[in-house]
C-alpha positions as protocol buffer text, in pm:
chain_id: "A"
residue {
  index: 1
  type: UNK
  ca { x: -4110 y: -12715 z: 10864 }
}
residue {
  index: 2
  type: UNK
  ca { x: -3821 y: -12899 z: 10704 }
}
residue {
  index: 3
  type: UNK
  ca { x: -3637 y: -13206 z: 10816 }
}
residue {
  index: 4
  type: UNK
  ca { x: -3342 y: -13119 z: 11045 }
}
residue {
  index: 5
  type: UNK
  ca { x: -3092 y: -13326 z: 10842 }
}
residue {
  index: 6
  type: UNK
  ca { x: -3196 y: -13172 z: 10510 }
}
residue {
  index: 7
  type: UNK
  ca { x: -3177 y: -12817 z: 10643 }
}
residue {
  index: 8
  type: UNK
  ca { x: -2836 y: -12878 z: 10797 }
}
residue {
  index: 9
  type: UNK
  ca { x: -2654 y: -13061 z: 10515 }
}
residue {
  index: 10
  type: UNK
  ca { x: -2839 y: -13070 z: 10185 }
}
residue {
  index: 11
  type: UNK
  ca { x: -2971 y: -12715 z: 10151 }
}
residue {
  index: 12
  type: UNK
  ca { x: -2633 y: -12537 z: 10188 }
}
residue {
  index: 13
  type: UNK
  ca { x: -2471 y: -12786 z: 9950 }
}
residue {
  index: 14
  type: UNK
  ca { x: -2737 y: -12720 z: 9687 }
}
residue {
  index: 15
  type: UNK
  ca { x: -2660 y: -12349 z: 9714 }
}
residue {
  index: 16
  type: UNK
  ca { x: -2287 y: -12412 z: 9676 }
}
residue {
  index: 17
  type: UNK
  ca { x: -2341 y: -12628 z: 9367 }
}
residue {
  index: 18
  type: UNK
  ca { x: -2571 y: -12368 z: 9213 }
}
residue {
  index: 19
  type: UNK
  ca { x: -2315 y: -12094 z: 9278 }
}
residue {
  index: 20
  type: UNK
  ca { x: -2040 y: -12309 z: 9125 }
}
residue {
  index: 21
  type: UNK
  ca { x: -2258 y: -12367 z: 8819 }
}
residue {
  index: 22
  type: UNK
  ca { x: -2312 y: -11994 z: 8773 }
}
residue {
  index: 23
  type: UNK
  ca { x: -1947 y: -11903 z: 8825 }
}
residue {
  index: 24
  type: UNK
  ca { x: -1809 y: -12182 z: 8605 }
}
residue {
  index: 25
  type: UNK
  ca { x: -2029 y: -12108 z: 8307 }
}
residue {
  index: 26
  type: UNK
  ca { x: -2002 y: -11731 z: 8339 }
}
residue {
  index: 27
  type: UNK
  ca { x: -1621 y: -11749 z: 8346 }
}
residue {
  index: 28
  type: UNK
  ca { x: -1596 y: -11977 z: 8042 }
}
residue {
  index: 29
  type: UNK
  ca { x: -1724 y: -11705 z: 7810 }
}
residue {
  index: 30
  type: UNK
  ca { x: -1408 y: -11499 z: 7871 }
}
residue {
  index: 31
  type: UNK
  ca { x: -1086 y: -11600 z: 7700 }
}
residue {
  index: 32
  type: UNK
  ca { x: -722 y: -11533 z: 7782 }
}
residue {
  index: 33
  type: UNK
  ca { x: -471 y: -11602 z: 7504 }
}
residue {
  index: 34
  type: UNK
  ca { x: -733 y: -11802 z: 7317 }
}
residue {
  index: 35
  type: UNK
  ca { x: -814 y: -12022 z: 7618 }
}
residue {
  index: 36
  type: UNK
  ca { x: -1109 y: -12014 z: 7852 }
}
residue {
  index: 37
  type: UNK
  ca { x: -1033 y: -11900 z: 8205 }
}
residue {
  index: 38
  type: UNK
  ca { x: -1025 y: -12255 z: 8344 }
}
residue {
  index: 39
  type: UNK
  ca { x: -812 y: -12382 z: 8055 }
}
residue {
  index: 40
  type: UNK
  ca { x: -574 y: -12091 z: 8108 }
}
residue {
  index: 41
  type: UNK
  ca { x: -537 y: -12177 z: 8478 }
}
residue {
  index: 42
  type: UNK
  ca { x: -483 y: -12542 z: 8385 }
}
residue {
  index: 43
  type: UNK
  ca { x: -213 y: -12444 z: 8135 }
}
residue {
  index: 44
  type: UNK
  ca { x: -35 y: -12218 z: 8385 }
}
residue {
  index: 45
  type: UNK
  ca { x: -46 y: -12484 z: 8658 }
}
residue {
  index: 46
  type: UNK
  ca { x: 50 y: -12790 z: 8452 }
}
residue {
  index: 47
  type: UNK
  ca { x: 299 y: -12639 z: 8209 }
}
residue {
  index: 48
  type: UNK
  ca { x: 464 y: -12361 z: 8410 }
}
residue {
  index: 49
  type: UNK
  ca { x: 418 y: -12389 z: 8785 }
}
residue {
  index: 50
  type: UNK
  ca { x: 477 y: -12765 z: 8830 }
}
residue {
  index: 51
  type: UNK
  ca { x: 795 y: -12790 z: 8619 }
}
residue {
  index: 52
  type: UNK
  ca { x: 926 y: -12464 z: 8763 }
}
residue {
  index: 53
  type: UNK
  ca { x: 867 y: -12587 z: 9119 }
}
residue {
  index: 54
  type: UNK
  ca { x: 1042 y: -12915 z: 9043 }
}
residue {
  index: 55
  type: UNK
  ca { x: 1333 y: -12732 z: 8885 }
}
residue {
  index: 56
  type: UNK
  ca { x: 1373 y: -12506 z: 9186 }
}
residue {
  index: 57
  type: UNK
  ca { x: 1365 y: -12804 z: 9425 }
}
residue {
  index: 58
  type: UNK
  ca { x: 1628 y: -12993 z: 9223 }
}
residue {
  index: 59
  type: UNK
  ca { x: 1851 y: -12687 z: 9195 }
}
residue {
  index: 60
  type: UNK
  ca { x: 1827 y: -12630 z: 9569 }
}
residue {
  index: 61
  type: UNK
  ca { x: 1909 y: -12994 z: 9648 }
}
residue {
  index: 62
  type: UNK
  ca { x: 2194 y: -13021 z: 9401 }
}
residue {
  index: 63
  type: UNK
  ca { x: 2364 y: -12686 z: 9430 }
}
residue {
  index: 64
  type: UNK
  ca { x: 2261 y: -12503 z: 9745 }
}
residue {
  index: 65
  type: UNK
  ca { x: 2229 y: -12790 z: 9995 }
}
residue {
  index: 66
  type: UNK
  ca { x: 2566 y: -12938 z: 9904 }
}
residue {
  index: 67
  type: UNK
  ca { x: 2702 y: -13289 z: 9891 }
}
residue {
  index: 68
  type: UNK
  ca { x: 2776 y: -13341 z: 10262 }
}
residue {
  index: 69
  type: UNK
  ca { x: 2437 y: -13216 z: 10378 }
}
residue {
  index: 70
  type: UNK
  ca { x: 2263 y: -13417 z: 10106 }
}
residue {
  index: 71
  type: UNK
  ca { x: 2442 y: -13735 z: 10212 }
}
residue {
  index: 72
  type: UNK
  ca { x: 2359 y: -13665 z: 10577 }
}
residue {
  index: 73
  type: UNK
  ca { x: 1989 y: -13629 z: 10492 }
}
residue {
  index: 74
  type: UNK
  ca { x: 1979 y: -13937 z: 10269 }
}
residue {
  index: 75
  type: UNK
  ca { x: 2154 y: -14162 z: 10521 }
}
residue {
  index: 76
  type: UNK
  ca { x: 1981 y: -14011 z: 10826 }
}
residue {
  index: 77
  type: UNK
  ca { x: 2312 y: -13895 z: 10970 }
}
residue {
  index: 78
  type: UNK
  ca { x: 2477 y: -14231 z: 10894 }
}
residue {
  index: 79
  type: UNK
  ca { x: 2205 y: -14453 z: 11043 }
}
residue {
  index: 80
  type: UNK
  ca { x: 2093 y: -14587 z: 10704 }
}
residue {
  index: 81
  type: UNK
  ca { x: 2296 y: -14738 z: 10424 }
}
residue {
  index: 82
  type: UNK
  ca { x: 2264 y: -14569 z: 10087 }
}
residue {
  index: 83
  type: UNK
  ca { x: 2505 y: -14732 z: 9843 }
}
residue {
  index: 84
  type: UNK
  ca { x: 2381 y: -14529 z: 9545 }
}
residue {
  index: 85
  type: UNK
  ca { x: 2387 y: -14188 z: 9712 }
}
residue {
  index: 86
  type: UNK
  ca { x: 2664 y: -14058 z: 9484 }
}
residue {
  index: 87
  type: UNK
  ca { x: 2470 y: -14166 z: 9174 }
}
residue {
  index: 88
  type: UNK
  ca { x: 2151 y: -14009 z: 9306 }
}
residue {
  index: 89
  type: UNK
  ca { x: 2335 y: -13687 z: 9383 }
}
residue {
  index: 90
  type: UNK
  ca { x: 2481 y: -13683 z: 9030 }
}
residue {
  index: 91
  type: UNK
  ca { x: 2133 y: -13733 z: 8882 }
}
residue {
  index: 92
  type: UNK
  ca { x: 1983 y: -13459 z: 9101 }
}
residue {
  index: 93
  type: UNK
  ca { x: 2264 y: -13218 z: 9026 }
}
residue {
  index: 94
  type: UNK
  ca { x: 2307 y: -13265 z: 8651 }
}
residue {
  index: 95
  type: UNK
  ca { x: 2049 y: -13487 z: 8481 }
}
residue {
  index: 96
  type: UNK
  ca { x: 1725 y: -13389 z: 8657 }
}
residue {
  index: 97
  type: UNK
  ca { x: 1753 y: -13015 z: 8582 }
}
residue {
  index: 98
  type: UNK
  ca { x: 1811 y: -13090 z: 8214 }
}
residue {
  index: 99
  type: UNK
  ca { x: 1518 y: -13332 z: 8200 }
}
residue {
  index: 100
  type: UNK
  ca { x: 1289 y: -13085 z: 8377 }
}
residue {
  index: 101
  type: UNK
  ca { x: 1398 y: -12806 z: 8140 }
}
residue {
  index: 102
  type: UNK
  ca { x: 1313 y: -13027 z: 7841 }
}
residue {
  index: 103
  type: UNK
  ca { x: 970 y: -13098 z: 7991 }
}
residue {
  index: 104
  type: UNK
  ca { x: 921 y: -12728 z: 8068 }
}
residue {
  index: 105
  type: UNK
  ca { x: 1012 y: -12616 z: 7715 }
}
residue {
  index: 106
  type: UNK
  ca { x: 805 y: -12889 z: 7548 }
}
residue {
  index: 107
  type: UNK
  ca { x: 505 y: -12787 z: 7760 }
}
residue {
  index: 108
  type: UNK
  ca { x: 541 y: -12427 z: 7643 }
}
residue {
  index: 109
  type: UNK
  ca { x: 591 y: -12517 z: 7277 }
}
residue {
  index: 110
  type: UNK
  ca { x: 290 y: -12748 z: 7257 }
}
């Protein structure tokens, strides 16, 4: 008979770790575009999905939301003071998309 604590917590975790070990090392033998499966997922996530998500957020804030709605959100409908809101809006609308595009392209080139 086994200890109640071991049977409840440790035994299932050992099985999960063993399964992870088998899956991780069996997947690494396959390559996609010269990268292992995990490296390929890392490349897609870090170099494509994150910059693309940031670009979409900035484009939505700068162009779709609009200046009046942006100012209302930043100042909490006028309850807070935001002296640099025009500068922040300019950065979000024009500079941030360019910077994110540079990061996106440099991630794809390297």
